[in-house]
PLY file of the C-alpha trace (Angstrom):
ply
format ascii 1.0
element vertex 73
property float x
property float y
property float z
element edge 72
property int vertex1
property int vertex2
end_header
76.84 102.12 118.12
79.76 99.96 117.04
79.80 96.41 118.38
83.12 94.80 119.13
84.38 93.13 115.99
87.03 90.46 115.50
89.21 90.13 112.44
91.41 87.15 111.67
94.55 87.98 109.71
96.73 85.25 108.22
100.37 86.31 108.24
103.43 84.74 106.63
106.89 85.22 108.10
106.30 85.09 111.87
108.53 82.33 113.26
109.06 83.02 116.97
107.69 84.74 120.06
109.74 87.84 119.24
107.95 88.08 115.86
104.60 87.63 117.57
105.37 90.37 120.11
106.39 92.81 117.35
103.08 92.27 115.57
101.08 92.46 118.83
102.76 95.72 119.82
102.33 97.36 116.41
98.63 96.48 116.17
97.90 97.32 119.82
99.08 100.89 119.23
96.43 101.47 116.54
93.41 103.52 117.55
90.39 101.24 117.89
92.28 98.00 118.62
91.49 96.56 122.07
93.14 93.12 121.93
95.61 91.25 119.74
96.30 87.51 119.96
98.92 85.82 117.78
98.86 82.08 117.06
102.25 81.24 115.54
101.33 77.66 114.59
98.24 78.73 112.65
100.01 81.84 111.30
97.06 83.92 112.39
96.50 87.13 114.29
93.12 87.74 115.93
92.38 91.42 116.42
89.48 92.70 118.55
88.24 96.17 117.60
86.17 98.65 119.60
85.57 100.79 116.52
85.97 100.44 112.80
89.54 100.07 111.55
90.10 99.47 107.84
91.77 96.31 106.61
94.32 98.53 104.87
95.44 100.10 108.17
95.84 96.68 109.80
97.67 95.29 106.77
100.02 98.28 106.55
100.95 97.97 110.24
101.90 94.30 109.78
103.65 94.70 106.43
105.70 97.64 107.79
107.38 94.97 109.97
108.28 92.94 106.84
105.65 90.24 107.31
103.23 89.32 104.54
99.47 89.44 105.01
97.99 86.47 103.14
94.32 86.84 103.97
92.01 88.81 106.22
88.48 87.91 107.30
0 1
1 2
2 3
3 4
4 5
5 6
6 7
7 8
8 9
9 10
10 11
11 12
12 13
13 14
14 15
15 16
16 17
17 18
18 19
19 20
20 21
21 22
22 23
23 24
24 25
25 26
26 27
27 28
28 29
29 30
30 31
31 32
32 33
33 34
34 35
35 36
36 37
37 38
38 39
39 40
40 41
41 42
42 43
43 44
44 45
45 46
46 47
47 48
48 49
49 50
50 51
51 52
52 53
53 54
54 55
55 56
56 57
57 58
58 59
59 60
60 61
61 62
62 63
63 64
64 65
65 66
66 67
67 68
68 69
69 70
70 71
71 72
């Protein structure tokens, strides 16, 4: 049984609500992602997962939008 997990992803390059929405939409479409919250000031994205999703999949989805993933924890 997988327990809900949260990952915090630090992202460079998001400057406005439009940027935040693009990232939210891209991550929300991934299988296993239940919630995405973007904090522009902190440059962080908090992702809630209902099943295991690799860091690589999350990173690729963000970097495909031309943002840079700095750190993930």
